[in-house]
N, C-alpha and C positions, 0 to 999 in steps of 0.2 A: 383405638383404631382396630383392634383385633377382636373379632367376634368370638365370644367365649361361652356364652350360656347355651342351654338347650333351647334353641329358638326354632320353632317349626316354620321357618321361612322358606318359601319355594323360590327357586331361582327365577329371576325376572327377565323380561325381554331386553335383549342387548340394545343399548342406546340410551339408557337412563343416565343423565348427567350426574356426576358425583364429584365433590371436592374432597380430596384426601391428602394427607401429608405422609407421615410417616415418618406419621407417620407416619402416621404415618401413620403417621401413622401412622402410620398406619398407621398401625396398625396398626394398627392399627390398627394393634391392633393391633394378636391378637392383637387383633388384630385387628383387631381387629383391631390410623393411620391416623400436623402440628405446624404454624409455619415451621417446617423442620429444617434444621441446618444440616444438610446431608450431602453425601458425595454424588447425589443424583443430579448434578447440574449439567443438563444436556441441551437446553433450549435457549430461548432468547436471553441475551446478555445486554444489560445497560451499564455503560461504563463512564465514570467521571475521571478524566485524566488530570494529574497534577501539573503545576507549572513546570516548564522546561522538559516536558516529556520528549523522548527521542522520536525521530521520524519513524513512521510506520507503526507506532504503538497505540495510536488512537483508533478505537473501534466504534463505528457508528451504531447506535442503538436502532433496533427496528421499531417503527412507530405505526400504529394502526391508523388508517385514514378513513374518516367517516365522510361519505359522500352524500350530499343532499339529493333527494329525488327531484327531477325536473318538474316544474309546474305544468299542469295540463288544464285544458278548458273543461268546464263541467259537461258531462255527457248525460243523455237521457237515462233514467234509471232502468236497468235491465231486469228482466224477471229473475227472481232468486232461484238459483239452481239448488236442487236437493243436496243436502250435506251427505258426503260419502259415509257409508257405514263404518264404524270403528273396526280396526283390524283386531282379529281375535288374538288373545294372549295365549298362543299355543304353548310357549315354553312354561309359563307359570302354571297353566292348567295341567300340563303333562307332569311337571314335578309333583303337583298336588295329587294327581291320580296315582303316580308311582309310589309316593309315600304312604298312601292308603291301601295299596295293593289292589287297585281297581284295574286289572290287566286289560279287560275288554275296552274300558273307557280310554285307557292309555293308547291302545292300538288304534282306536278310532281317531283320536286326536292327532297322532303321528301321521296317519294316512291322510287326514285333511290338511295337515301342514305340508306334506309332500305335494299334494295336488295344488295347493295355493302357491308355494314358493319354489318348486323344483326348477322350473325353467329359468327364473330370475337368478336363483342361487348358482346354477351351472354357468350362467353368463358372468356373474361376479367372480366365481372361482377361476374361470378362464382368463380373466383380465388381471389376475394377480400372479406375481412371481415370488412373493415372500409374505410372511404373516404380517398383516397391517399392525402399525403401532397403536398405542392407547387412543390417541386422538382420531385416528383414521378408522378404527374398528367399528365405530358407531355408524359408519356409512354403509355397512354391509349387513343390514337387518335380515334380508332373505337368506343369505348364506349362513349367518350365525344362528338364526332361529331353526333352520332346517337341520343343520349339523347337531345342534343341541338336542332337538327332539329325537333324532335318530340315536344319539348317545343315551338319552334317558331310556329309550326302548331296549337298547342293547344291555344296558346296566340292569334293567328289570329282569331280563332273561338270565343274566349272571347271578342275580340275587335269588332267583328261583331254581338254581342248580342246573340250568340249561346251558352247560359250558360250551358245547360245540356251536349252538345257535348264537350265543353271545360273541364268541370269537369271530364268527363269520360276519356278524353285524358290525363289530368294531373294525374289522378289516375293510369292510365296505366304506366306512366313514373315512378311514385313512387314505384309501385309494381315490375316492370320488370327491371328497371335500376336505383336503388337508389344511386349508387355510381358514376353516371355520373356527369361530371363537365363542365361548360362553361367558356371559357376564356373571361375575362373582359379587355378591352383595357387599363384600368387604372393600370393593373399590377398584377392581380391575377385570380384564378379560383373561381367560385361560384357553389354551389351545385344545380344542376337542380331539384332534388327532393325537396329540401328545398323551392326553388322559386315556384315550382309547388304547394306545399302545401300553400304557402303564397297567390298565386292566387286563390286557392280554398277558402281560408278563406275570401278573399275580396269578392268573388262572393256570398258566403253564409252569409256574415255579421259577421262572427265569429272573424275576425281580430280586429275590433274596440272594440268588447265586451271583448276580452282577454286583450287588453290594458287598458280598463276602470277598469277591475277587478284585475289588477296586484297588488300584495301585496309584498313589499320588506321586508324580514326578515334579520336583520343584527346583528351580535354578535360583539360589539365594545369593545375593550380592549386596554390597554397600557402595555408595558413592565414594570415589577417591578424588579429592580436590587438589589441584595443583598448588593453590595458595591458601592453605587452611588458615583461618583466623582463630586466635585463641579465645577471644572474649565474646560473650553473648551480647554485650552492651554496645550500642552505638549512640554516641552523644551527638544527636542531630543538630544541636546548636552550633557545633563546630563547622558544619558544612552548609548551613542555610538558616532560614528563620521561619518560625511558626507565626502565621497570620490569622487573626480573628479566631483564636482558640475559644471554644465553647459556643461559637456562632454557626449559623447555617452556611456562612461564606468562608469557613475555615479552608486554609490550604497551606501546604509546606512549600516554600520557595527555595530551591536548591541554588546555592551560590558557588560552591566548590564541587562541581560534578566529578572531576578526576579524583579528588580526595575521598569523596563518599564512595566511589566505585572501589577504590583500593581498600577502604575500611570494611565494606559490607561483605565482600567475598563473591565468588563467581556464581552466576545464576540468579542472584538476588538483585532486585531493582535498586539502583540503576545500572548494575553491572550485568545486564542481561547477556551481552555477547561474550562474557568471560568463559563460558563453557566451550566456545569454539577454539580457545587456546589450550584446552585440556587435551593432551594427546590420547587420552582414553576415549574421547568422543568419537574420533575417527575409527578407532579399533572396534568399538561397540557397534558403530554403524555398519562397518564392513562385515561384521559377524552376522548381520541381519537381525539384530536384537531390537532395532528401533522400528521395525515394520508394524503397520497397523495404526489405529486411532490412539491418541493419547489417553482417551477414556478407558481403553483396554488395559492401560498400565496403572490405573488407580489402585487396584488391589493386588498388583503383582509383587512377588518377592524378589524379583530382579530389580532391586532398588537403584542400582547404578544406571540401568537402562531407563527406568522410570524417571529418574532425575533429569537425564539428558532429554528425554521425550517431552517432559512438562516444561523444562526451561526453554525449549524452542517451539512450544506449541502455539498455534494460532488462536489464542484465547486472550481476552482482556487481561492485563497484567495483574489485576486484583485477584482474579480467579487462579491464575498461574501461581502467584505467590502462596495462596492457601495450600494448593496441592504440593508445591515444592516443600512447604513447611511440614506437611504430613509425611512426606517421603523421608525427610531428615529425621523426623520424630520416630518413625518406624525403624530407622537405621541406628537409633540410639545416639544420634548427633544432635543433642538437645540445644546446644548453643547456636548451631546453625538454624535449627527450627525456630528458635525464639527470634533470631534476626529476621528470618523470612516473614514470620507473623507480624512482627513490629513494623517492618517495612510496608506491609499491607495497611496497617492502621494509620501510619503516618502519611502515606502517599495516596492511598485509594480508599478512604473511609466511606465514600458514597457508592462504592461498587454494589451493583444489584445484579443477581443472577436468578435463574429460574430452575426449580427442581423438576424431577421426573413427573411430579403431580401438578405441574403448572402453578406453583406457589412461589412467591418471592423469597429469596434467601440473601442474607446480608453477610458476605464473607468476613468483613472487618469485625463485626460483632463476634462471630465464631472465632476469629483469630485472637481476640482478647481473652475469650474463655480458654482457648488452647494455651496461651501463655501462662495463665493462672494455673491451669491443670498441670503443666510441666513443672512449674515451680513448686506446686503443692506435693507432687509425687517425688521430686528430686531435691530434697533439702541440701544435698551435697553441693549443689550449684551455688548455694549461699546468695540467692537472689530474692529480691522483693519487687513488687510493682505497685505503683500508686498513681492516682489521678487519671487512669486510663479508662475512658468510657465513650460510648457512642449512643446517643439518644435519638429516637426517631419518632417524631410526631406523625400521627395518622398511619402508623406502621402495623395496625392490627387488621388490615383488610388486604385484598389482592390488587389494589390499585397503587402502583408505585409512583404514578404521576403526582399524587398529592403528598408524597413523603417530604418531610422537612427534617434534615439530618444535622445534628449538632455533634461536633467532634472535640474530644479531649484526648490528645495523643498520648498523654501520660509520660511516665518515666520508669525505666527499669534500673535498679541500682543494686550494688553489692552490699550485703550486710556486713557490718564491721565485726571484727573479732570480739570487741567488747559486748556488742549487742547479741552476738551468738552465745557468749558466756552467760549473759543475763537470761536468755531464753532457756538455756539448758538447766539453769538453776531454778527459775521461776515456773517453768512449764508453759503450757499454752495460756496466752493472755485472754482474759474474759472481760466483757463489759458488765458492770454491775447492773443487776435488775432489782431496783428498789421500789420506786414509786409507781403504783398502778394508776393509769389515767382512764382506763376503760375496762368494764366487765361485760361479758356477753354470756347470758344464761345464769341460772341460779341453782342448778342441780349438782349431782356428783361430777358431771362432765361439763366443763365450761371453758371459756376463753378469757384471757386477760391480755391487755396491751399496756406496756410500760411507757414511761414518759420519754424514752429514747426511740419509741416507735416499734420496738420489738414485740412479737406475739408469742404466747405459749398456750398450749392445751393443758388443762389441769384435770386430773381425775382424782377425786378424793383429796383435793388441795395439793397434789403432788404433780410436778411436771411429767408429762406423758409424751414421749416421742413415738410417733407411729412407725413401728417396725413390722411391716405387713407384707402379705403375699396374696396374690390372686389364687385362690385354691379351687381346684377341681380334681377329680380322680377318674378321668376318662379312660375307659377300657379300650384297648386296641381293637379296632373293628367297628366301634360305635361312631356315629356321626349325626349331627343335627341335619345335615344335608339329606340324609336318608331317613330321618325320623327315628333313629335308633338310639339316640343318646339318653342314657338313664340318669336319674337323679342320684348323685353320689351320696346323698344323705339317707337313701333308701335301699340302694342296690346291695344285695346280699347273695353274691354268687355261690359261696360255699355253704349257704343256708345254715349259718350258726347263730342267727338271730341278731346280728349287728352289721352295720355297713362295712363294706370291704376296705375302702381306702383309709378311713379314719382309724380303724382298729386292727386290721388284719395284714397290713403290708409288712414286708421284711426287706432288709438291706442285703443286696448281693455284693458283699464286700470284695470278693475276688473276681467278680464280673464273668462268671462262667455260666450264667443264666440257669443256675440250679440252686435250690435252697439246701445249703450244707448244714452240718450239725451245729456249727458255730454261728448260724444266721437265724436267730429266733424271730418270731413275730413280734413287732414292736408297734406298728400303727403310725399313720401320718401325724396324728395329733401329738404323739410323743416326740416324733422327729422334729416337728415344728417347735415344740417347747425347748428341746435341746439345742436348736439352732438360735433361739432367742426371739422367735416370732411372738408378738403380743397382740396381733390383729390380723383378721382375714377380711377380704372384700367379697361380698356375695350380693345377689339380687333376689327379691322375694317372688319374682315371676320370671319365666313361665312355670318353673318348678316351685312347689310349695315347700318352704323350709321346714325341716323337722326340728321342732323346738326342743325336744328332749336331747337330740344330738348337740344342738347349740348350747344348751344349758350345761351339758357335760363338758363341752369344749371350754367353757368359762370356769366352771366349778372345779374341774379336775386339772386342767392344763393352764388356766389363767389367761386364756386367749379371748379377746373381744371381737365384735363383728361390726364392720361398716355395712349397714343394710341399705340397699339401693332399690330405686324404682327407675325403669328406663325412661319414663316420662315421654312416651310416644316414639322413642327411637325404635327402629325396626317395626314400627306401627304397634308396638306392644303397649297395651293399656288404653289406647285411644279408641279402639273399636273399628279403626280404619283397616281396609285391606292393604296388603303389601304394595300393590300397584298404585292404589290411591294415595297412600302415605298419610301420615298425621299432619293435619293443618292446625296450627296453633291459634288461628282466628276462627275456627269452626266451633260453635258452642257445644255441639254434641261431643266432639272429640275432647274438648276441655273438661266437660262434665265427667266423661268416662275416666280420663286420666286422674282427675281429682279424687274420684271414688277409689281408684286403684291405690293412690297414696294413702287415703284414709284407711283403707283395709290394712295396709302395711303398718301404719303407725299404731292404729288401735290394737292390732294383733301383737305387736312386739314392744311397745313403748315402756311397759313395766318390767320387761325382762332384763336381768342383770348383764346379759352379754352384749347389749347394744352400746356401741361407742358413739355413733353419730348416724345421721341420715344423709344419703347421697342421691341427688336427683340427676338422672340422665346418664348418658355415656357417649361423649363426643357428638351430641346432637347437632352442634354447629357445623358438622361436616355433611349433614343430610343423611341419606340412606333411609328410605321409607318414612321420611318426615321432611318438613320444609323449613327447619330452623336455619339452614344455610341460606335460604332465600328471604326469610323473615326473622332475622335474629332478634330484633327488638320485640316482636310479638312473643317469641319463645322466652326470652329472659323476663319479660313482664309477667307472663303466665307462671314461670317458675317462681318468681317473687311472690305472687299471690298464693301459690302452693306453700311456700315457706312460711308466709304469714299464718296460714291455717295450721300448719304443724306446730308452730310456736304457741298458738292459742290453746292447744291441748297437751303439749309436751314441752315445758320450758327446761327440761332436764338434759336434752341432747342437742348439740349444734346441728345446723343444716348446711350442707355443702352442695355445690353444683359441680358436675364433671364436664369439662370442656376438652376439645381437641386443641392442645397447645394454647396459644394466646390469640387465636383468630377470634375477632369480635370482642376482645377483652374490654375495649372502651364502651361497647354497647352494653355489656354486662354491668360495668361500673355505673352507667347512667340509669339503668332500668331495674336493678335488683338489689336495693339497699337492705332488704331483709334476709338475704343469704349471707351466712356468717363466714364461710370458707370458700375460696376459689381453688378448685383442684383441676388437674389436667393430665391427660395421657401425653407423654412427651418422649420422643425418640430423636435426639439431636446428635448423639455421638458419644465417644468414650470419655469426653471431657466433662460431661454433665449436662447442665441445662442453660448454660450461658446467661443471658440477660433476663431469664424468666422471672426470677425472684424480684429483681428490681422493677421490672415492668409491672408486676402485680402490685407492688407497693406504691409505685407512682400513679398508676391508673385507678386503683380501687382501694388502696390502703386496707387490705384484708390479709389475714394469714392464708397460707397455701400449703398444699402438699401434692406430691406426684402420685396419681392413681394408677399409672402404668409406666413402667420403664424396664428396659432389659435388652437382651441381645441373644441371638442364636448361639448354640454351642457347636455350630458347624460352619465351615467355610471351605469352598472348593479347593483352595490352594493350601490348606492346612491338614495335617493328620487329625484324627479325632482327639488325640491327647492335646495337640496344639490348639484345636478349636475350643476345647474346654478351658484352657488357660486364657485364651483370648476373650472368652465370655466373662471369666472372672475378672480380668483386667478392666473390661468395659464396666462391669458392675462396681468395681472399686472406684473408678473415676466418678461414677454417678453418685454413689453413696457419700463419698467425701465431699462432693459439691453440696449435697443436702446437709451434711454435717456442718459445713462451713457457714451455712445460712440459717442455722438454728438460733433461737434467742440466746443472747449473751455472748455471741462470737464477735471477735474484734473486726475481722475483715469481711464479714458477710452482711446481708440485708436484715437478718433477724426475724424474718416472717415465715420461715420454713417450719412445718410441723412434723415432717417425716416423709415416708414414701411407701408405695406398694409395689413389690416386685411383680413383674409379669414374666414367668408364672411358675407355679409349684413344680409341675412335671410336664413332659412332652405330651402333646396331643397329636395323634397321627392322622387325624381327619383334615387338618388345616389345608393341605394341598390336594384335597379331595379324596384320594383313594385311602380309606382308613385302615387297610391291612398292610400298607406300605409306608415305611418311614422314609418319606420322600426327601431326596437331596436336590430337588430342582426348585427354582424360583424365577419368576419373571419380574417381580416387583423390586426395584432398586431401593436400597436403604442405607443409612449411615452406620453400618456394622462391619466387623472385621472381614467378612466375606463379600461385602458390598450389596447384599441382597437380603430380603426378608425370607429367610428359611423358617417359615412359621411353625413347622413341626418340631423345631429344635430349641424353642425359647425356654423350656423348663430348666430349672436348676437341678432337676433330678431326671434321669432317663429311665426308660422301661426295658432296657436290654433289647433282645431280639423280638420282644412282644409276646412270646409264647407263654409267659407266666403272668401276663396282665390279667387282672388289675392289681396284683399283689407285689410284684418285684419292683425294687427301687435301687437304682444305681446313683449314689450321691456324687455330684460333680464338684469340681473345685470351688464353684461359686457358693455352694452350700456351706463349706467350711470357712470361706471368706466371711460370710455373714455371721457364722457362729463366733468367729473371733471378734468381729465388730460389735455384735449385739449382746453377747454374753459378757463382754468386757464392760459394756455400758451398765449392765445390771450389777456387776461387781463394784 
């Protein structure tokens, strides 16, 4: 989801449609965005209510109505009117002229844009009272294009040292076109006025001053329940009956409503009204702590108020239960959280909601993952779960009308004392891996599948778990948006004859932004080795890999490389322009892409550092390619590319990179020669939910996560707390990967590992590359509720003044050091 590489893509005309998750996405991304199980559920809700639901709890789903055109009598054929001339791409051309330093051309383009759009833009601006949302922004082309072009011109003045002129031009945008937005290729619009102000703040020195002076005020509370329930387990068979388990007609029929209400606890279905009997509810309401939208409480630390707000929110009960569960979970009330999540699974398994990115989200599937996550992290609860599953036929597209949902409500049970003693003595139980039923590849790197369906990656006949990171060493101030991003394998700022990041970085242990006597040069490659990294993920274009650097990465540090080709994403390798985009049915584009892959494979196939080949990067989301519109054509072409790779290199597996599981069924049907399914997945702190099972069921392939992670920043947390929240998120994600490796008892057995996103913070992600931005408009399933894209690194760059050398190791770095070096031992 998240755009990572040095890609000279010029911003495009606002209005290009894009499907993103978060990605998520994103990010989706980096960004650069999965159907993502996220906190961003703000739009249409489809609700399936259980039997005996209380009055007022049923919410009608919005349905689109397709009206047929009335029939008309045939009319005489009119003379064909001349087609209007295509509108000039002022924005794209302006970005291009700016990146090339063609000032006169840029000025001419902006003047022409003003002449073309100013009147209409002012009319659009006058009709607005607030910044349009994502879906509405595309309707304001004149306003958006004019504001963006003026911004490009102002920024060009800024980059040429014309500070006063730049400030005046930025101020003009803020005053005249405050609701103008620019389209970001990563999948959203950003406020031109906001970025103009950020640029002014950088020019005047105000930005860093505001960051230094920022004070976070937090009101932290926990829910206080009138009738606390001691047990996390509800025996639903005591209060009703399960009907048609495992079928699409499943439902739970409540027979003893009063008994279930008493057992479940206040605020949890069917005891919805229990919160009104809590005397704290009236107090909190009178204090004014319940004012505002319930969505504003999703990431609040006032968990008492958040509980009351969500328990009484006008949302479908399935959605309410999920967020009530997360509130209990944040409060450390794990038994209450499990009861809320289980109530969702039992009563509302068919609940469907929609994310910020207009993609379907299934709360009940997420609730199952949450239950497993809590039990995994808290063995002191002495709980296990079994038989709990929700399967969805036709769930890999955006059409929820064709979904067929099968429910297994499962059982949560307490582990006996005897079983606990056995586990403590025997350790973690494993599934024996004995008989190999399938082999893929014949070289040093190959895949095997055992008779129990589990998969392993073998390197030199030894199991290899991918412990990887997306690596780049972006210097503060550099940006692909400005055409200034250097190749980390070549950049030598201190002119000592070797790349800066890999060899010359040092750890700022006391975080004083100075290199002290006890902080020697160590280099990123050594830091990765000490962390337990065995693989990095890179692409062979648009930058050319330095083979000597990669050889040393392997020979000296033992780290291998996942080598990728974008396969037409961002129009890379296809020969298409950004505006045109890659067409996977265009013979010329296909030929160019195949040549790009051939160049990569022939150049690197005999190098010892190659682990496997990776095709694409979330191509199924679109962005300067039409894989989102023609997924079958894309996957068929990718399969043909994989066939060619195998014809010349049987020594390395071929993988494809997807955005979560969108079009997984299309992949399974059209790409039999691709060995591994990989995806960028951002679902939440609990891991990847049903991902592993979905891949096994639909495609029977091994899989790994090519991007996962979380920002180390959240508005409601201190920087120290933000780091811990990032580490907790990563812990849940890696434990989920670990649970699904081959040989595990409770997992699917098809996980091969994962790739952390990302090594260190990149300051250009929210556009102004000299500012470590703390703003985000893209909602995501993270501790702060947003994609703070400039904070995804497990390593920080301090105040940026010692970039690209300074490294501040975050809690997440040491978390993986414990996980991954223990694995080696």
